[in-house]
N, C-alpha and C positions, 0 to 999 in steps of 0.2 A: 602529687605532681613534682617532678624533678626540677631542681634549680638549674640555672644557666651554668655552663662550664666556664671556668675562669681561664683566660689565656694569659700566659706569662710571656713577657718580652725576653729577647735574647740576652740582654744585659743582666736581667735578674737571674735567668737560668745560669749564665756563666758565673755570676757572683756566688750563687749557692753551690754550684758544682766545684768551684775553686775552693770554697770553704770545706767541702766534703773531702776533696783530694788532700788538702793540707792536713786533715785529721786532728786539728786542734780542738774540735768539738765532735761529740758523737752524733750519729744520725738522729737520734732521739732529741738531742739538744737543738739541732738544726730544724727539726720539725716544729719544736716549740717556738723557736726564734722567728721562723719565716711563715709558719702556718701552712706548710706544704706537706703532702703525704710523703712518707718515706720511700715509697716505690718511685715517685717522681724524682726525688733527690738521687736515688741510686741510678735511675735511668739517665739523668742529666750527667752524672759523674761518669758513667760508662761511655756516653756519647762524647764527652769532653776528652776522655783518654783515647778513644778511637780516633778522634779528629786531630789530635796532636801529631800523629805520625804523618798525616797529610801536609801539615805545615812544614815539616822538615824535609819532606820528599819532593817538594816543588809542585805538588798537585794544585795547591791554591793559586799559584802563578798561572798554571795552565788553564784553570777555570776562569781566572780573570781575563786572560787573553781570549778565551772562547766567548765570554760575555761581551767584550769589546767588539769582536767580529759580528756577533749576533745583533748588537745595537746598530752597527753600521749597516747591516743588511736591512734592518727594520726601518732605519731612516731613509734608505734608498727606496724602499717599498712605499713609504709615506709620500715621498716626493713624486713617485710615479703616479700614485692615486690622486694626488692634488692636481697634477697636470691633466690626467684623464677627466677629473671632475670639472675643471675649468673649460676644457675642450667641449665636453658635453653640454655645459651650461651655455656656452656661446652658440653651439649648434642648435639648441632647442629654443633659445629665446633671443 
């Protein structure tokens, strides 16, 4: 029977990826230090390097603005549903 998969938080991934990018320790040393498989470390390092270009290109700001717009739309929808619920509750009882 296989064990449960371990989920690592974003902070931990970023910390390990940054250590791998710095190159002060080898991947084997990072494996021993953090108890994470080397393919995960290499994957996190690659993701971190790919994500850095987005930080400097302004894509992160665009995503944040899109998130704000989406949240506003969702709040409006929630308000509409609350009004409909209240109206139906008064009409039925």
